[in-house]
C-alpha positions as CSV (number, residue, x, y, z in Angstrom):
1,M,-22.9,13.1,16.4
2,K,-20.0,11.8,17.3
3,L,-16.7,12.3,14.8
4,S,-16.2,8.4,13.8
5,D,-19.9,8.2,13.0
6,Y,-19.1,10.8,10.8
7,V,-16.3,9.3,9.1
8,A,-18.5,6.4,8.9
9,D,-21.1,8.0,6.9
10,F,-18.5,10.0,4.9
11,I,-17.2,6.8,3.8
12,N,-20.5,5.1,2.5
13,S,-21.1,8.7,1.0
14,Q,-18.0,8.1,-1.4
15,N,-20.1,4.7,-2.3
16,V,-17.6,2.2,-0.6
17,S,-19.4,-0.1,0.4
18,H,-17.2,-2.3,2.3
19,V,-13.5,-1.4,4.9
20,F,-10.8,-3.5,5.6
21,G,-8.9,-3.5,9.0
22,I,-7.7,-4.1,12.2
23,T,-9.2,-3.3,15.5
24,G,-7.0,-1.8,17.8
25,G,-7.1,0.7,20.9
26,A,-6.5,3.9,18.9
27,S,-8.8,2.8,16.5
28,L,-11.9,1.1,18.5
29,H,-14.9,4.2,18.0
30,L,-13.8,4.3,14.2
31,I,-14.1,1.0,13.7
32,H,-17.3,0.5,15.7
33,S,-18.9,3.3,13.9
34,I,-17.7,1.2,10.9
35,E,-19.1,-1.7,11.3
36,E,-22.5,-0.9,13.1
37,H,-23.0,1.3,9.9
38,P,-26.0,-0.4,8.0
39,R,-24.5,0.3,4.7
40,I,-20.7,-1.0,5.2
41,E,-19.1,-4.2,5.7
42,F,-16.2,-4.1,7.6
43,L,-13.9,-7.5,6.9
44,C,-11.5,-8.4,10.1
45,S,-8.4,-8.8,8.0
46,L,-5.6,-10.9,9.9
47,H,-2.7,-8.4,9.2
48,E,-2.3,-4.8,8.5
49,Q,-0.9,-5.1,5.6
50,A,-3.0,-7.9,3.8
51,S,-6.1,-5.4,5.2
52,A,-4.3,-2.2,3.2
53,M,-4.1,-5.2,-0.1
54,S,-7.3,-5.5,-0.2
55,A,-8.6,-2.2,0.0
56,E,-6.7,-0.9,-2.8
57,A,-7.4,-4.6,-5.0
58,Y,-11.2,-3.4,-3.9
59,S,-10.7,-0.1,-5.7
60,R,-9.0,-1.9,-9.1
61,I,-11.8,-3.9,-9.6
62,T,-14.2,-1.3,-8.5
63,R,-12.4,1.8,-9.8
64,N,-13.6,3.6,-6.7
65,L,-12.1,4.6,-3.4
66,G,-10.5,1.5,-1.3
67,V,-10.7,2.1,2.4
68,A,-8.2,0.4,5.2
69,I,-8.1,1.4,8.6
70,G,-5.4,0.6,11.4
71,T,-4.3,1.3,14.4
72,S,-1.5,3.2,15.6
73,G,1.8,2.4,16.0
74,P,2.4,-0.9,14.6
75,G,-1.2,-1.5,13.1
76,A,-0.4,1.8,11.2
77,T,2.9,0.8,10.0
78,N,2.2,-3.0,8.6
79,M,0.2,-0.8,6.3
80,I,2.8,0.6,4.6
81,T,3.9,-2.2,2.1
82,G,0.2,-2.2,1.0
83,I,0.0,1.9,0.9
84,C,3.5,1.4,-1.6
85,G,1.5,-0.4,-4.0
86,A,-1.1,1.7,-4.2
87,Y,1.3,4.6,-4.6
88,Y,3.6,3.0,-7.2
89,D,0.3,1.9,-9.3
90,S,-1.6,5.3,-8.9
91,V,-5.0,3.2,-7.2
92,P,-6.8,5.6,-5.2
93,T,-7.3,4.3,-1.9
94,L,-7.8,5.9,1.8
95,F,-5.5,4.6,4.5
96,I,-7.1,5.7,7.9
97,T,-5.2,5.4,11.2
98,G,-6.0,6.4,14.9
99,Q,-3.2,8.0,16.8
100,V,-2.9,8.8,20.5
101,A,-4.9,11.2,21.9
102,T,-3.8,14.8,21.6
103,F,-2.7,15.0,24.9
104,R,-0.6,12.5,24.7
105,F,1.3,13.6,21.5
106,K,5.2,14.2,22.0
107,G,5.1,17.4,20.8
108,K,7.9,19.2,20.6
109,T,10.3,17.4,23.3
110,G,12.3,16.0,21.6
111,V,11.7,12.5,23.0
112,R,11.2,9.5,20.9
113,Q,7.6,8.7,22.5
114,Y,5.7,9.6,24.9
115,G,1.5,8.3,24.6
116,F,1.9,4.5,24.2
117,Q,1.5,3.5,20.4
118,E,2.8,6.4,19.6
119,T,4.5,6.7,15.8
120,D,4.3,9.9,13.4
121,I,2.7,7.9,10.4
122,V,1.9,10.8,8.9
123,R,5.5,11.7,8.2
124,I,6.6,8.2,7.9
125,C,4.1,7.8,4.4
126,Q,4.4,11.5,2.8
127,P,6.8,9.9,0.6
128,I,4.4,7.5,-0.5
129,T,1.2,9.0,-0.5
130,K,-0.9,11.7,-2.4
131,Y,-1.5,13.5,0.8
132,A,-1.2,12.5,4.3
133,V,-2.6,14.2,7.7
134,T,-2.7,14.2,11.4
135,V,-6.4,15.6,12.2
136,E,-6.0,18.0,15.4
137,D,-9.1,19.7,15.9
138,P,-12.7,18.0,14.9
139,K,-14.0,20.6,13.4
140,K,-11.4,20.0,10.7
141,I,-12.6,16.8,9.9
142,R,-14.8,17.0,6.8
143,Y,-12.3,19.3,5.5
144,E,-9.8,16.8,5.7
145,L,-11.6,13.7,4.3
146,E,-13.1,15.8,1.5
147,K,-9.6,16.8,0.5
148,A,-7.5,13.8,1.0
149,C,-10.3,12.0,-0.9
150,Y,-10.3,14.8,-3.8
151,F,-6.2,13.9,-3.9
152,A,-6.8,10.6,-4.5
153,R,-9.0,10.4,-7.6
154,S,-7.4,13.7,-9.2
155,G,-4.5,13.8,-11.3
156,R,-2.4,10.8,-11.2
157,P,-4.8,9.0,-8.3
158,G,-3.5,7.4,-5.5
159,P,-3.1,6.3,-1.8
160,V,-4.0,9.3,0.8
161,L,-3.6,9.0,4.9
162,V,-6.0,10.7,7.7
163,D,-4.5,10.4,10.6
164,I,-7.4,10.7,13.3
165,P,-6.3,11.0,17.3
166,D,-8.5,8.4,19.7
167,N,-10.0,11.5,22.0
168,L,-11.0,13.2,18.5
169,Q,-12.9,10.1,17.7
170,R,-15.0,10.5,20.8
171,E,-16.1,14.5,20.2
172,V,-19.6,14.8,19.4
173,I,-19.3,17.5,16.3
174,E,-22.3,19.0,14.4
175,P,-22.1,17.9,10.5
176,L,-23.6,21.1,9.3
177,R,-21.1,23.8,11.1
178,L,-18.1,21.6,9.5
179,D,-16.1,23.8,6.7
180,S,-15.6,21.8,3.6
181,F,-13.1,21.3,0.9
182,V,-13.4,23.2,-2.0
183,P,-11.7,21.4,-4.9
184,I,-9.2,23.1,-7.2
185,Q,-10.4,23.5,-10.3
186,I,-8.5,22.1,-13.5
187,D,-7.8,23.4,-16.9
188,Y,-7.0,20.9,-19.6
189,P,-3.7,22.0,-21.1
190,D,-4.1,22.7,-25.0
191,I,-2.7,19.7,-27.0
192,S,-3.5,20.8,-30.7
193,D,-0.1,21.0,-31.6
194,S,0.9,17.1,-30.0
195,I,-2.1,16.3,-31.9
196,R,-1.3,17.3,-35.2
197,N,2.0,15.4,-34.7
198,C,1.0,12.7,-33.7
199,I,-1.2,12.4,-36.6
200,D,1.6,13.2,-38.8
201,H,3.4,10.5,-37.8
202,I,0.8,8.0,-37.4
203,G,0.2,8.8,-41.4
204,N,4.0,8.2,-42.3
205,A,4.3,5.1,-40.4
206,K,4.9,1.7,-41.7
207,R,5.4,0.0,-38.5
208,P,3.2,1.5,-35.8
209,V,2.8,0.2,-32.6
210,L,0.1,1.3,-29.6
211,I,1.8,0.7,-26.2
212,L,-1.3,0.9,-23.3
213,G,-0.5,1.5,-19.8
214,W,-2.9,1.3,-16.3
215,G,-3.7,5.4,-16.8
216,V,-6.1,4.4,-20.0
217,R,-8.4,2.6,-16.7
218,L,-7.5,5.7,-14.4
219,S,-8.9,7.6,-16.8
220,G,-11.9,5.8,-17.8
221,A,-10.8,5.7,-21.4
222,D,-11.5,2.1,-22.2
223,E,-14.4,2.9,-25.0
224,E,-12.0,5.7,-26.4
225,V,-8.7,3.6,-27.0
226,L,-10.6,0.5,-27.6
227,K,-12.4,2.5,-31.0
228,L,-9.2,4.0,-31.8
229,I,-7.4,0.3,-31.9
230,N,-10.5,-0.6,-34.2
231,I,-10.1,2.6,-36.5
232,L,-6.4,2.6,-37.0
233,R,-6.3,-1.5,-37.2
234,I,-2.6,-0.9,-35.0
235,P,-1.1,-3.3,-33.7
236,T,-0.9,-3.1,-29.4
237,V,1.4,-4.3,-26.5
238,P,-0.4,-4.1,-23.2
239,T,1.8,-3.2,-20.2
240,W,1.2,-5.8,-17.8
241,A,-1.4,-3.4,-16.0
242,M,-3.1,-3.8,-19.1
243,A,-2.8,-7.3,-20.5
244,D,-6.3,-7.8,-20.0
245,F,-7.9,-4.9,-22.0
246,L,-8.2,-6.5,-25.1
247,S,-9.2,-10.7,-25.4
248,S,-6.2,-13.1,-26.5
249,G,-8.2,-13.3,-29.6
250,H,-9.0,-9.5,-30.7
251,P,-7.2,-9.1,-34.1
252,C,-4.8,-6.2,-32.8
253,F,-3.7,-7.6,-29.7
254,V,-0.2,-8.8,-30.2
255,G,1.3,-9.4,-26.8
256,T,3.1,-8.6,-24.0
257,F,6.6,-7.2,-23.7
258,G,9.9,-6.2,-21.9
259,T,12.0,-8.3,-19.9
260,H,9.2,-11.0,-18.7
261,G,7.1,-10.5,-22.1
262,T,6.7,-12.6,-25.2
263,R,9.5,-13.0,-27.6
264,Y,7.1,-11.5,-30.9
265,G,6.4,-8.8,-28.2
266,N,9.3,-7.7,-28.0
267,F,10.1,-8.1,-31.7
268,T,7.3,-5.8,-32.5
269,V,8.3,-3.1,-30.5
270,Q,12.3,-3.2,-31.0
271,N,11.3,-3.5,-35.1
272,A,8.6,-0.7,-34.8
273,D,9.1,2.9,-36.3
274,L,6.6,4.7,-34.3
275,I,5.4,3.8,-30.5
276,L,2.4,5.5,-29.0
277,A,2.1,4.9,-25.9
278,I,-0.3,6.1,-23.6
279,G,-0.6,6.0,-20.0
280,T,2.4,4.3,-18.7
281,R,5.5,5.3,-17.2
282,L,7.7,2.7,-19.8
283,D,9.5,1.1,-16.6
284,T,12.8,-0.8,-16.6
285,H,11.0,-3.7,-16.8
286,E,9.2,-2.6,-20.2
287,T,12.2,-1.2,-22.1
288,G,15.2,-3.1,-20.7
289,S,18.5,-1.3,-19.7
290,P,19.6,0.9,-21.2
291,L,16.6,3.3,-22.0
292,S,18.4,4.1,-25.2
293,S,18.1,0.7,-26.2
294,F,14.2,0.5,-26.4
295,A,12.7,0.6,-30.0
296,R,15.5,2.3,-31.0
297,D,14.5,3.3,-34.6
298,A,11.1,4.4,-33.8
299,I,9.3,7.4,-33.3
300,K,8.2,7.7,-29.5
301,I,5.0,9.7,-28.8
302,V,4.7,9.2,-25.2
303,V,1.1,10.3,-23.2
304,D,1.0,10.8,-19.5
305,I,-0.5,13.0,-16.6
306,D,2.3,13.0,-14.7
307,H,5.0,15.4,-16.4
308,T,7.9,13.7,-14.3
309,E,7.8,10.6,-16.0
310,L,8.1,12.2,-19.2
311,D,11.2,14.9,-17.9
312,K,12.8,11.6,-16.3
313,A,13.0,10.2,-20.5
314,P,16.0,11.9,-21.4
315,Y,17.7,11.8,-17.8
316,F,17.9,8.3,-18.1
317,G,19.0,8.3,-22.1
318,M,15.8,7.9,-24.1
319,S,14.3,10.7,-26.5
320,I,10.5,11.3,-26.5
321,D,10.2,13.2,-30.1
322,V,6.3,13.6,-28.8
323,P,6.0,14.5,-24.9
324,V,2.3,14.8,-24.1
325,K,1.3,15.3,-20.5
326,A,-2.3,15.3,-20.4
327,D,-4.7,12.8,-19.5
328,A,-5.1,9.6,-21.3
329,C,-9.2,9.4,-21.9
330,Y,-8.6,13.8,-22.7
331,F,-5.6,13.1,-25.3
332,V,-7.6,9.9,-27.1
333,T,-10.9,11.6,-27.3
334,K,-9.1,14.8,-29.0
335,L,-7.0,12.7,-31.3
336,L,-10.1,10.7,-32.5
337,E,-11.5,14.0,-33.3
338,K,-8.4,14.8,-35.9
339,L,-7.9,11.4,-37.4
340,E,-9.4,11.3,-40.8
341,E,-9.5,8.3,-43.6
342,K,-6.1,9.4,-45.2
343,N,-4.2,9.2,-41.7
344,I,-5.3,5.2,-42.1
345,Q,-2.2,3.1,-43.5
346,D,-2.5,-0.2,-45.2
347,L,-0.5,-2.3,-42.2
348,G,-0.8,-5.6,-44.2
349,P,3.3,-6.3,-44.5
350,W,3.6,-5.0,-41.0
351,W,1.2,-7.7,-39.5
352,S,2.6,-10.3,-42.0
353,R,5.8,-10.3,-40.0
354,I,4.2,-10.0,-36.5
355,N,2.2,-13.2,-37.4
356,R,5.7,-14.6,-38.6
357,W,7.3,-14.2,-35.4
358,K,4.0,-15.1,-33.4
359,N,3.5,-18.2,-34.9
360,K,7.5,-19.1,-35.0
361,Y,7.9,-18.6,-31.5
362,P,4.9,-19.9,-29.2
363,I,5.4,-19.3,-25.9
364,C,4.0,-22.9,-24.5
365,L,6.0,-25.1,-26.9
366,K,4.5,-28.8,-27.7
367,E,7.7,-30.4,-26.3
368,F,6.2,-28.6,-23.0
369,Y,3.4,-31.4,-23.2
370,E,5.5,-34.4,-23.2
371,E,6.8,-33.8,-19.7
372,V,5.5,-35.9,-17.2
373,P,5.6,-33.6,-14.0
374,V,3.9,-30.6,-14.3
375,N,5.1,-27.8,-16.6
376,P,4.1,-24.1,-15.8
377,Y,3.7,-23.2,-19.4
378,V,0.8,-26.2,-19.6
379,F,-0.9,-25.1,-16.8
380,V,-1.3,-21.8,-17.6
381,Q,-1.9,-22.8,-20.8
382,K,-5.0,-24.9,-19.9
383,L,-6.2,-22.4,-16.6
384,S,-6.9,-19.9,-19.7
385,E,-8.6,-22.9,-21.5
386,L,-11.0,-24.0,-18.9
387,L,-11.8,-20.3,-17.1
388,G,-14.8,-18.7,-18.1
389,E,-15.0,-14.9,-19.2
390,N,-15.4,-12.2,-16.6
391,I,-13.6,-13.9,-14.1
392,P,-10.8,-12.2,-12.0
393,I,-8.0,-13.6,-11.9
394,V,-5.2,-12.4,-9.0
395,I,-2.0,-13.3,-9.4
396,D,1.5,-13.0,-6.8
397,T,5.1,-11.9,-7.9
398,G,7.5,-13.9,-8.7
399,C,7.3,-16.7,-11.3
400,S,4.0,-17.2,-11.1
401,I,3.4,-13.1,-12.8
402,A,6.1,-13.7,-15.3
403,W,4.5,-17.6,-16.8
404,M,0.9,-15.7,-16.1
405,M,2.0,-12.9,-18.4
406,Q,3.3,-14.7,-21.0
407,G,1.1,-17.7,-21.2
408,F,-2.3,-16.8,-20.0
409,D,-4.8,-15.9,-23.0
410,V,-7.5,-13.8,-21.5
411,K,-11.6,-13.7,-23.0
412,N,-13.6,-11.1,-22.9
413,G,-14.2,-9.6,-19.4
414,Q,-11.5,-11.3,-17.6
415,R,-9.4,-8.9,-15.4
416,L,-5.5,-9.5,-14.5
417,I,-4.9,-8.0,-11.7
418,H,-1.6,-7.5,-10.0
419,D,0.1,-4.6,-7.6
420,F,2.1,-4.2,-10.7
421,N,5.3,-2.0,-9.5
422,N,6.0,-2.9,-5.7
423,T,4.8,-6.7,-6.5
424,A,5.0,-7.4,-2.9
425,M,5.1,-11.1,-2.2
426,G,1.9,-12.2,-0.6
427,Y,-0.5,-9.4,-2.7
428,A,-2.6,-11.9,-4.2
429,L,-4.3,-14.1,-1.1
430,P,-5.8,-10.6,0.3
431,A,-6.3,-8.7,-2.7
432,S,-8.6,-12.4,-3.9
433,I,-10.2,-10.8,-0.8
434,G,-11.2,-7.6,-1.8
435,I,-12.1,-8.2,-5.2
436,S,-14.4,-11.1,-4.1
437,V,-16.5,-9.1,-1.5
438,A,-16.1,-5.8,-3.8
439,L,-17.9,-8.7,-7.2
440,N,-20.9,-9.6,-4.6
441,R,-18.8,-12.3,-3.7
442,Q,-18.1,-13.3,-6.7
443,M,-16.0,-16.5,-7.5
444,T,-12.2,-15.3,-8.0
445,I,-9.2,-16.9,-8.8
446,C,-6.0,-16.9,-7.0
447,V,-2.9,-17.5,-8.4
448,T,0.0,-17.5,-6.2
449,G,4.0,-18.8,-5.4
450,D,4.7,-21.4,-2.7
451,G,7.2,-18.0,-1.5
452,S,4.2,-15.5,-1.7
453,L,1.9,-17.6,-0.1
454,H,4.1,-17.5,3.4
455,M,4.0,-13.5,3.2
456,N,0.0,-13.6,4.0
457,I,-1.3,-17.4,4.6
458,Q,-3.5,-16.3,7.6
459,E,-6.0,-14.5,5.4
460,L,-6.7,-18.4,4.7
461,A,-8.4,-18.1,7.6
462,N,-10.3,-15.2,6.2
463,I,-11.5,-17.0,3.4
464,I,-12.9,-20.0,5.3
465,H,-14.8,-17.3,7.8
466,N,-16.2,-15.2,5.0
467,N,-17.1,-18.6,3.0
468,L,-15.3,-16.5,-0.3
469,P,-15.7,-18.3,-3.6
470,I,-11.9,-18.1,-3.6
471,K,-10.2,-20.9,-5.9
472,V,-6.3,-20.7,-4.2
473,I,-3.5,-21.9,-7.1
474,V,0.0,-22.1,-5.3
475,F,3.1,-22.9,-7.7
476,N,5.0,-24.9,-5.3
477,N,8.7,-25.4,-6.4
478,D,10.1,-25.5,-3.0
479,G,11.6,-22.3,-2.4
480,Y,12.3,-18.9,-4.8
481,S,12.8,-19.8,-8.2
482,M,12.5,-16.2,-9.2
483,I,15.4,-15.8,-7.1
484,Q,17.3,-18.6,-8.6
485,Q,16.9,-17.8,-12.1
486,T,19.0,-14.8,-10.8
487,Q,21.3,-16.9,-8.4
488,D,21.7,-18.6,-11.6
489,Q,23.2,-16.0,-13.5
490,W,25.2,-13.8,-11.3
491,M,25.8,-16.8,-8.0
492,D,27.3,-19.4,-9.6
493,S,23.6,-21.2,-9.3
494,K,24.1,-21.1,-5.4
495,Y,20.4,-21.2,-4.2
496,I,21.3,-19.8,-0.6
497,A,18.1,-18.5,1.2
498,S,16.4,-19.1,-1.8
499,S,15.8,-23.2,-1.7
500,Q,15.6,-26.0,1.3
501,A,19.1,-27.0,1.2
502,G,20.3,-23.2,1.1
503,G,18.4,-22.5,4.6
504,L,14.8,-22.0,3.5
505,P,12.1,-23.3,5.2
506,V,9.2,-25.3,3.0
507,P,6.3,-26.8,4.9
508,D,3.6,-29.0,3.5
509,F,1.1,-26.5,2.4
510,T,-1.8,-28.9,1.5
511,E,-1.3,-30.0,5.1
512,I,-1.4,-26.0,5.7
513,A,-4.5,-25.4,4.0
514,N,-6.5,-28.7,5.6
515,G,-6.0,-27.0,8.7
516,Y,-7.8,-23.9,7.8
517,G,-10.5,-26.0,6.8
518,L,-10.0,-25.7,3.1
519,K,-11.2,-28.2,0.5
520,T,-7.9,-29.4,-1.1
521,F,-6.4,-31.0,-4.5
522,E,-3.6,-31.1,-5.5
523,I,-1.7,-31.7,-9.4
524,T,2.0,-33.1,-9.8
525,L,1.7,-34.5,-13.4
526,N,1.1,-32.9,-17.0
527,S,-1.6,-35.4,-17.5
528,D,-3.7,-34.5,-14.8
529,I,-4.1,-30.9,-15.1
530,N,-7.0,-30.7,-17.2
531,S,-9.1,-33.3,-15.0
532,I,-8.2,-32.0,-11.1
533,L,-8.5,-28.1,-12.6
534,K,-11.9,-28.8,-13.9
535,E,-13.0,-30.2,-10.2
536,V,-11.2,-27.2,-8.9
537,L,-13.3,-25.0,-10.5
538,A,-16.5,-26.8,-10.5
539,F,-16.6,-27.0,-6.4
540,E,-18.7,-24.8,-4.4
541,G,-16.8,-22.7,-2.1
542,P,-13.2,-21.7,-1.5
543,C,-10.7,-24.3,-2.1
544,F,-6.8,-24.7,-2.3
545,C,-5.1,-26.4,-5.7
546,N,-1.6,-27.3,-4.5
547,V,0.4,-27.7,-7.7
548,K,4.1,-29.4,-7.7
549,I,6.4,-27.9,-10.2
550,S,10.0,-28.9,-10.1
551,S,12.1,-26.4,-8.7
552,S,14.3,-26.5,-12.2
553,H,11.3,-24.7,-14.3
554,R,12.4,-21.1,-14.9
555,V,11.2,-18.0,-17.0
556,I,11.3,-18.6,-20.3
557,P,12.3,-16.4,-22.4
558,Q,13.9,-13.7,-19.9
559,V,16.0,-10.7,-20.3
560,K,19.1,-10.7,-18.1
561,Y,19.1,-7.5,-15.8
562,G,21.4,-4.9,-17.6
563,R,20.8,-6.4,-21.0
564,P,18.8,-4.8,-23.6
565,I,15.7,-6.2,-24.9
566,E,17.5,-7.4,-28.0
567,D,20.0,-9.6,-25.8
568,S,18.7,-12.7,-24.2
569,E,20.2,-14.8,-21.5
570,P,21.3,-18.0,-22.5
571,L,19.6,-20.6,-20.3
572,L,20.5,-24.0,-19.8
573,G,18.4,-26.9,-20.3
574,R,16.4,-26.8,-23.2
575,S,16.2,-27.1,-26.8
576,E,18.0,-24.7,-29.4
577,F,15.7,-22.3,-31.0
578,L,17.1,-20.1,-34.5
579,H,16.0,-16.7,-33.1
580,E,15.3,-13.7,-35.0
581,M,18.0,-11.2,-34.4
582,I,16.3,-7.8,-33.6
583,I,18.9,-5.1,-33.6
584,E,18.3,-4.1,-37.4
585,P,14.5,-4.0,-38.2
586,T,15.6,-7.0,-41.2
587,N,15.6,-10.1,-42.2
588,A,18.7,-10.7,-40.5
589,S,19.4,-13.6,-38.2
590,L,21.1,-15.3,-35.3
591,E,21.1,-18.2,-33.8
592,E,21.0,-18.4,-30.3
593,K,19.9,-20.9,-27.1
594,W,17.0,-20.5,-25.2
595,E,16.4,-22.3,-22.8
């Protein structure tokens, strides 16, 4: 058997049915073997960055391995942004790169390059992968593939990279004589003391909050966590990666929190007397700065499989009262075994207060509906009203992700997908492709910004070529509004490199989409959102909706960088609201201006 055929068989043995990539001289044999495999479909991206993003999104939605392939040199380096997204979000993804023939390796000569397009992609990617290796012996191919996939899925998951030289791809091997990799036996730690501490704190808490992170899904703890929520009837605030875990109508769902979260979500967290955080590293977008100001009066129980995420807290100024190094599913299972009726508190007064905040500080204000041009919060509200259950929504970075995470009301089965920690511009379009094909070409909503769309706009051709029913919705505000918001705060509103006047090219996106052959729609008025969105969602096949938004619209509320979450940046041009101060867990209040 040719080694490249073995690689294709191995990929199929991992229950992977789609592979994303771009051809190249050093990857030809691999790609031909994959394309000719009867149970694998090869999707031709138009940029290696896009193929990497498609593969990791494929993994997110299938909860299985995603696979992307690229050639040597620039083909491999182009994948790095997608690899970073998989690494920082702990997404199990296999990246395969072709490499120059072993007899063209530069070796220890000291030259920069010997073989044409020779690049040491393994050393480049070691800091952003769990395992990276160049296969130099064809007899080691099974061992290295099995080892890579084991590391991709085990412990805290993440991307792996296997670099295969061109001449090895052509080698003839005997599969039955190949060495295999023996997985390392992982023993679960004894967390009985931690469980007892958790139960004691839960029993004493009057204002508990449950924070859910992506680790819940990675560990397969969905059912166990849902059972815990329903037993304790505990207020639940998700990180962005888990914003779709509970429907917005679930009685225990509060809302998102953090520097770009909801007011009521932040009030809930900052006034809590107990934080139970499961499967989240509590990054600075969630905690604000300094870290010591986060939920400052709460006892903090943090569950993470990665001990470094627990160890970092005191280094940055936050104490964790009960650090638990454990798999999320294992922890919740053990917690449920020990919970008793006496541990369940009456949280009525706490819920009354939370509901008062939710009623007092809605995200989409009545005055937003009175605007004539499109208000982004009104659009997000209408989109959530019109979308049915079980529809995946892929979101790009910048204002797009902030507006959606603040204002979108999730229904049962809907997924909100984003590369939450790398937040690369241009993610949503290729990720939508990966998700749509993973779900047997199901309708997928792609919400992007005009700035982000530029980064991978070529993938519109991929959507048309494969006739994928992806609805591309573009928040088009003629520039980088999130950057402009930062420039409002720090640069005296000088929109250099973030606006057309500041040197940024701003093309006609509707004309571009027409050029790719997409059916196009435009929304310019609040009053047209409902009717045109219905047309977009009803249209069979792919389409493109250009939503024209004023460049002056901002994310509200937003905490200014460097400020704690209880502080808020006064922004210009909106009504003033009586804003409840949250430094003390009392009924104290302070008048602050909000945009």
